N, C-alpha and C positions, 0 to 999 in steps of 0.2 A: 461281702467285705467291705469295712468302712471305707469312707473316701481318702481317708489320710493314709491308711496302711495300703490300700490299693494304688495310690500314686507312688508311694516310696517304693513299692515292688515294681511298678512300671517304669519307674525312672531310668533303670538301665537300659532299656530297650526303647524307650519312647521316641527318640530323635531317628533311629535306625529302622524300626519297624515298618512294613509299608502300611500306610494310613492315611485314605483318602479323606477324612474327614479333617485331620491336622493339615495336610496339604493344601486343601481348598481355602479352609481357614487364614492360611497365611496368605495366599493370593487374594482372597476377599478382604483381609486388612491393608495390605499394600495399595491395591487398586481404588479403594475408599479413601485410606487417608493421605494420599498422594496429592489430592485436591485441597487439602486444607494446610493451614500453618499452626504450628503449635511449637511450645518451648519447654514447658513443665508438664510431665507426664504421671500418672499414676496408672500403672499397670495392674489390674487385677488377675488372680489366677496366673501370674506369668510363667510357671512351671519352669521347663528348661531354659526360658529365654528365647525361645523360637522366633518370636516377633520383636524382642526387644532389640536385636541388631538393626532391624530397619528403623525402629523409632527413633536410634540413636543417629541416624542419616539425617534427621531433621530437629531433633530435641537438644537443649542445653543440660536438662535434667531430668533423670526418671527413677522413680521409685517403684519397684516391683515388689508386689506382695503375693504370697503363697502360704499354705499351711502344710506344704509337703517337704520335710527336711530334705530328702533324699533329691528332689526336683531341685530345690534351690541350690543344692551343692554342684549339681551339672550345670546349672546358669553360670554360677560364679566359676567355674572352670572354663567355661566357654568365652565368658565376658568379662575381662578386667579392664574397666573404663572407669574413671573416677567421677563421670558424669552420672553412673548408676549405682544405685543402693538396693539391694534385694533384703527384703524383711519377711520373716516368718510372720504369719497374721491369720486370724480366723475371720473372715470376712461377715461372719454372721454376728460378730460381736462390735462394737464401737472400734472404728479405723483410728489408730494412734497416727494421724496424720494431720498437720495444721490446717485449719480450714481456711479455703481461698487459695488452696496451693497450686492446682492443677488448671492449665488451660485444655488439657485433655486427659480424659479417664478412659481406659479401655479395656473390656470384658471380654475374651475369648474362650469359649467352651467350656465357661465355669458356672454360668447361672443353672445349668440342668442340675446340678449338685446342691443347690440352694433353694430351700422351700419358699422362704418370705422374700418375695422381690421387693416389698414397700421397704424394709430395711435398706435393701441395696441402693435404691434410688434416692431414699432421705440422706443415706450418708454419702452418696456421690454429688448431690446438690449442695452439700455443706463444703466438701472438699473442693469443689469446681469455682474457679472464678467467674464473675458474671460473663456471661456470652461464651462460656467456655462449652466444650462438646463431650458427650459420652457416647463412645462407641461399643456397640454389643454385636458380637456375632457368636451365635449358637445353632445348635443342632436344630434344623426346622421341625417344629411341632407336628408336620404331616409324618415325618420320618418316626418321630416318637409314637405316634398313633399306630404306625405299621409295626412298632415292637423294636425299632432300633434305639440303643444305647450304647454310653461308652463301655468298652469291653477289650480285653487283650489276652492274647494266649500266652500260657506258661508251659513248662514241661508239666506241670500237673493237671492243665485243662485249661478252660477259657474261665477267666476273671471277668464278671459283670459288676459294674459299680453301682451305688444307690443313686437314683436320679429322680427326678421330679418333673412331671409333664407342666410345661408353661404355654397357654394358649397365645396366640398373637395379640388379643386383646389384653392379656394379662401384663404385657409389656406396656402397652399403649397406656391401659389405665392406670397403672403404677406410675408411670412417667408422667401423666398429666396431673394427678394428684399431688406430685411432688414437685409440680412447678415446671416441667420440662416441656419443650416445644418439639414436634417430629419435624427434623429436616429431611431425613431420607429413609424408606424402608426398601431393601432388596432381597430379592431370592437368589440363591446361589445353587447351580446345578454342576454334577459331574461332567467332565468333558464328554461333548458329542452325546449328551442324554437329556436333552431339554425336554423330552417327551415324557420322562419319568416324574417321581417326586423330587422336587429340590431337594438338596442335603443340607443345605445352611439359610439361615436367614440372619440378615444384619440391620440395624437400627444405628441412625445417627440423630442423637437429641443434642439440643441445646439448652442451657440454662438460662 
């Protein structure tokens, strides 16, 4: 099933179904970004707004982009704040956001669905202010190597989403090519399972 259709279907249960990856991403986002100051935020793949509420605790303005109409409907139902604008957008195209808009761009559990990372880093560089931060949190490639991918259960069976494997060096090389400097790289494990494979990996890059 293609990504857009899958997330439209998943939207009804995305926030309520047990999901270790979703929950760990939320913790990683908060623990990482609480140490940084930001005012204007561009949230890539904002989905149902699961991280938007936290970002609002620090930001003066947020634009959330997603290409799932149903996910955005859920986000708008949960968050009615004039500081937030949710927009439908295809991140593989040119982002209809003014250049130098954001001092923080976030991307959580989104880039495994996008093949061309160079385009993402190129657009992010244009939309960030000087010294702005690009926070990425994704399923760890080690998990991908073992066969893990985004999926969810329906009455008709398990739906697996289209994904691309990105190696750690893919993130680092594309960031460097597009003018970013690495601030932080961190691996995130399931609770009480630090001897297993890390579930997520996060990066903070600076323009």
